N, C-alpha and C positions, 0 to 999 in steps of 0.2 A: 504494500500500500504506500502511496506517495506520502512522504514525511510532511510536506506542506499541508496536505489535506488533513492528516492525522493531528497536526498541531492546532487546527481550528475546530475540530470536532469535540463535542462534549455530550455527556449524558443528557437526554431531553427532560429527565425527571429531576435529577439532583444538580445538574450543571457541572458535575465533576469532570475532570479530564479523562480521556480514554487512551489506552495503548493496546498494541497487539497482544493477544494472549500468547503466552509462552507454550512450547510444545508439551511440557509436563501438565499444565492446566488443561490444555485441549485434550490430552490423553485421559485425564480424570473425567472431564465433561463427556467425552465420547463413550467412555466405559459406562457411565451412568445412563446415557441415552440408550445404549444397547441393552442395558438391564431394565429399561422402561421406568426409570426413577425420576426423570426430569420433566417438569412442566414449565411453560412460560407464564408470564403475568396474566395472560388471558385464560390460563388454566388448561391449555392444550398440551398434550403430551408430545414431546419432541420425538420425531420418528426417523430422523436422518442425522448422521454424524456431521460435525462441522469441520471444514477444512481450515477456516479462519474465523476468528472472533475478536471483538474488542472488549476489553475489561476496564471497568471504572478504576480510577486511581486508588480508591479505598478497597478494591478487590472484592466487592460485594455483588456485583452484577456484570453479566456479559451480554453482549449484543452480537447476533450472528452477522457474518459477512458472506453474502451470496454472490458468487462470480465477481469478487472484488468490490462489491457495492455494500457499504455498511447499512444494515437494516436498523435504523435508529427510531423504532416505533416502540412506545412504552409497552404495549401488549406482547411484543416479541422478546422483551428482555427476560433473562433467566437469572433468578436469585441463586447465587452460589452457596447459600446456606443449605441448600438441598443436598450438597455433596457430603459424603461421609467424611468425618474428620475436620469439618470446617466450623 
């Protein structure tokens, strides 16, 4: 993702900054998705793994990135408190 774009993006709910999710976090998220354990803020169960995601600076929320396009819609956000050990 373009660094200039990333620098101006923020969470639409909390207005916290966003950064690309690291591989270890994506691995944990994708394992939880495959286990059927993650839902987004709209309550929909996530049914496909993520190749990329943006995480808020406080590490509490991720937003999917589909085909290089950040999906910064409140209902698509995923609370990371759903992950085991968080």
